C-alpha positions in Angstrom: 0.0 0.1 0.1 1.9 3.0 -1.2 1.3 6.5 -0.3 2.8 9.6 -2.0 3.0 11.7 1.1 3.7 10.6 4.9 0.9 10.3 7.2 0.3 13.6 9.3 0.5 13.5 13.1 -3.2 13.7 13.3 -3.7 10.7 11.0 -1.2 8.8 13.1 -2.9 9.6 16.2 -6.4 8.5 14.6 -4.8 5.4 13.5 -3.6 4.6 17.0 -7.2 5.2 18.4 -8.8 3.1 15.6 -6.2 0.2 16.3 -7.1 0.1 20.1 -10.8 0.1 19.2 -10.4 -2.7 16.8 -8.2 -4.7 19.2 -10.8 -4.4 21.8 -13.5 -5.4 19.4 -11.6 -8.4 18.3 -11.0 -9.4 21.8 -14.8 -9.1 22.6 -15.7 -11.1 19.6 -13.2 -13.8 20.6 -14.5 -14.1 24.0 -18.1 -14.2 22.9 -17.4 -16.6 20.0 -16.3 -19.4 22.1 -19.4 -19.5 24.1 -22.0 -17.9 21.9 -23.5 -20.9 20.0 -24.2 -23.2 22.9 -25.4 -20.7 25.4 -27.7 -18.5 23.3 -31.0 -19.9 24.5 -30.2 -19.9 28.1 -28.5 -16.5 28.0 -31.6 -15.3 26.3 -33.9 -16.6 28.9 -31.8 -15.0 31.6 -31.6 -11.8 29.6 -27.8 -11.8 29.7 -26.2 -9.3 27.2 -23.4 -10.3 25.0 -21.1 -7.9 27.1 -22.3 -9.6 30.2 -21.5 -12.9 28.6 -17.9 -11.7 27.7 -17.4 -10.5 31.1 -18.6 -13.7 32.5 -16.3 -15.7 30.5 -13.4 -13.6 31.5 -14.5 -14.1 35.1 -14.6 -17.8 34.5 -11.0 -17.8 33.2 -9.9 -16.3 36.5 -9.2 -12.6 35.7 -9.8 -9.8 38.1 -12.1 -6.9 37.3 -9.1 -4.8 36.4 -7.8 -7.4 33.9 -11.3 -8.0 32.4 -11.4 -4.2 31.9 -8.2 -4.2 30.2 -8.9 -7.0 28.0 -12.3 -5.8 27.0 -11.2 -2.1 26.9 -13.8 -1.0 29.5 -13.2 0.6 32.8 -13.0 -1.4 36.0 -16.0 0.4 37.3 -18.0 -0.8 34.3 -16.8 -4.4 35.0 -18.2 -4.2 38.5 -21.5 -2.9 37.2 -21.6 -5.8 34.7 -20.7 -8.2 37.4 -23.6 -6.8 39.6 -26.1 -7.3 36.9 -24.8 -10.9 36.2 -25.0 -11.9 39.9 -28.6 -10.5 40.1 -29.6 -12.5 36.8 -28.1 -15.7 38.0 -29.5 -15.2 41.6 -25.9 -15.4 43.1 -23.9 -13.2 45.4 -20.3 -13.7 44.4 -17.9 -14.6 41.6 -17.4 -18.2 42.5 -21.2 -18.9 42.7 -21.9 -17.0 39.3 -19.1 -19.3 37.6 -20.5 -22.3 39.1 -24.2 -21.5 38.3 -23.1 -20.4 34.6 -21.4 -23.8 34.3 -24.4 -25.7 35.7 -26.6 -23.6 33.2 -24.4 -24.5 30.3 -23.3 -20.9 29.8 -19.8 -22.0 30.4 -17.7 -25.1 29.9 -17.0 -26.8 33.4 -13.4 -26.2 34.5 -11.2 -29.5 34.0 
């Protein structure tokens, strides 16, 4: 891909922002793709959003709220709010119970 003139500083900054956004979207799609097909019906009945499923999957992988935020490019506070809604929808009060309930419901693959 040739270009006659070099990119301007504004174009380089914009490309950096777009790269970060696309990287975050790719991580989100990857996190959802692994679990989406088999858990669509259960997730729909519980009214779990795609973002909540992504957060739940990251939680099951053992990540902290800060790590989940970094991986999905959202703030730690946003992750905490998603977790609150996930706990309420699953009828649980903590991370371990959420992961265990999600496994029993087929939303997550059981840990080996």
